[in-house]
N, C-alpha and C positions, 0 to 999 in steps of 0.2 A: 456376446457382450451384454451384461446385465443392465436392464433398464427398469426404472421405477419412478412413478410420479405419485406422490401422496394424494389420497382423495381429499385432503384438507388444503392442498395447494391451489393457488389461483394463477393460471397460466394464460397470458394473452399474447406472448411471443412464440418463438419457434424453438422447441427443445428437441434436439436430435436424439435418435435412438442410441442408448448406451449411457445416458445421463441419469443421475439420481437426484430427484427433487423431493426433499423431506419436509415433514411438518406443514404448517400453514404458510409456506413460502409464497411470495408474490413475484411474478416475472412480468414486466410491463410490455406494452405494445411494441412490436417490431424489434424486440430483443432476441438475439441469437445465442443459444446455449449449446455448445458443441458436445460431442460424445466424450465419455470418460471424465465427466465433471461431477462434482457433488455440491449441491446447494442445500444449506441448512443442516450441516453436520453437527451432531450434538456435542456439547462441551465436555471437557475431560472429567469434570466432577460427576456428571451424569453417568458416563461410561463406567466409572469406578464403583458406583453404587451396586451395580450388577450388570456384567457385560451382556449386551443383547445377543440373542441366539438366532435372530432372523431379521430380514430387512424390515418386516412389519414392526418388530419391537424397536428397531433403530428409529423408524419413522415416528413411533409413539413418543419417543424421548425428545424429539426435536421441537423447538419453538419457532423454527423457520427463519428465513432471511428474506430481505426485500431487495429486489433488483429493479431498477427503474426502466424507462422506455429507451429504445434505440441503443441498447448496450450490446457489446460483443464479449462473450465469455468463452475463451478458447479451450481446447482440449487440455485435460489434466488439472484444471483449476479446482481448488477446494475452498468453498466459502462456508464458514461456520454459521450456526444459528446466531441471531442477534446482530447480524451485520446488515448495514443499510448502504446501498449503492445508488447513487443518483442517476439521472438520465445521461445518455450519450457517453457512458464510461466504457473504455476498452481495456480488457485484461489479456495479456499475452498467455502463452502456454505455461501451465504448471504454476500459476500464481496461487499462493496460500494467503487467505484472509481470515484471521481468527475472530472469535466472538467479541462483540462490542466495538468493532471497527466501523468507521464511517468514511465513505469515499464520495466526494462532492462531484457534481455534474461536470461532464466534459473532461474528467481526469483520465490519464492513460498510465497503465502500470505494465512494465515489460516482463517478458518471460522469466520464470524462475524467481521472481521477487517474493518477499515474505513480509506481510504485515502481522507480526508475531505477538499479538495481544490486542488490547484496545488502542487502536491507532486512528488518528484523524488525518484525512488528506483533503485539502481544499479544492475548490473548483478549478478546472483547467490546469491542474498540476500534471507534470510529465515526469514519471519515474521510470528510468531505464532498467534494462534487464539485470537480474541478480542483486538488486538492492535489498538490504536487510534493515527493517524498521521494527524495533521491539516495542513491547508494551509501554504505553504512556507517551509515545512519540506524537507530536503534533506538527503538521505541515500546513502552511498557509495556502493561499490561492496563487496560481500561475507560477509556482516554484518549478525549477528544473533540477532533478537529481540524477546524476550520471550513473553509468553501470558500475556494479560492484561497490557502491557506497555502503559503508557499515556504520549504523548508528548504534550506540550502546546505552544501557540504562542502569548500570551498576559500576560504581567507582572502584569497589574492592570486592570483586566476585569470588565466590558467591556470598553475598551478604543479604540481610533482611530488609535493606533500604534501597528502593529503586527510585531513580530520578529520571524523568522524561526529558527529552530534547525538544526544543521548539525551533522550527525553521519558519521564519516569517515570510509574508507575501513577497513574491517575485525574486526571492533569493536564487542563486545558482550554486549548486554543489557539484564540483567536478568529479570525474571518474576515480574510483578507488579511495576517495577521502574517508577518513574515520572521524566520527564525532563522539566525544566522550560524554558520559552521562551528565545531565543537568545543564548543558550549555544552551545558550540562545543564539541563533544566527539571525541577525537583524534584517529588517525588510530591505530588499535590494542588494544585500551583501553577496560577495562572490568568494567561494572557497576553491582554490586552485586544485587541480587533479593531484591525488596522492597526499594531500595535506592531512595532518593530524590536529584536530581542533580540540584544545584542552581548556579554553576559556571563551567567554562570550565574544561574539563578533558584532561590532557596531553596525547600525544600518548604513548601507552604501559602501561599506569597507571591503577591500579586496585583500585576502590573506593567503599566505603561501608558506609551506614548509612543515617541519616536524621539530618542535611544536609550531603551529601556524602563527605567523607574524604579519602585521599589516605592512603592505608594500605599495598600495595605491588605493584607488577608489573606483566606484562603478562607472563614473563618467569616463575615466581613461580606458577602462575595459571596453566600454561601448565604442569608443573611438577606434581602438585597435581592432575590434570586431568589424567595424564598418570598413576600415581599410583592407582588412583581410577578405571580406566579401566582394569588394570592388576590384581586387587585384585580378589581372588577366590569367 
């Protein structure tokens, strides 16, 4: 298994044999980077200028990524150059994080999820497995995003105009929901599993269906959750 750590990298954590750490990447104290991971992978435009012929040439192309302290980066993750990851972040197996993304401290991103462009994820947000967040997506703090959620950024694909989705603080997005380009999910809103969100969701609103329609509010959702958790 190929291992490589750039002479320009600054490593204070534990990098397992079989990982590639490229460019002036930084890995913080007590961070664990598993085998079969790539940190600081060069962006597409650099590769197209002239494909690298060796790991050393690939390393020279990289501007590096920054991983904070007390993080866990599991096997199969690819983190591009220009990515910044805060402290205490956990990435599941096979997570892809492209150039320009920012992941706030305490966030967790499940296996197979993709941050496919410049994506912002706020502190203590929990993104479950196989979620897809494209370029320009912004996610606030303490948001929950269920498995297989698909966010989009193009209303009429393929077009030349991309519109990011905003998911504000403490919102909940249920499993398998689809969010169309340009929508804003307000703070504390709840998107029911399987819903298709085609327009903005107000703060604290609970929506359901295809297209998603308001049916209740966060207060009633929390009450139902409380009764569910207390049931024998």
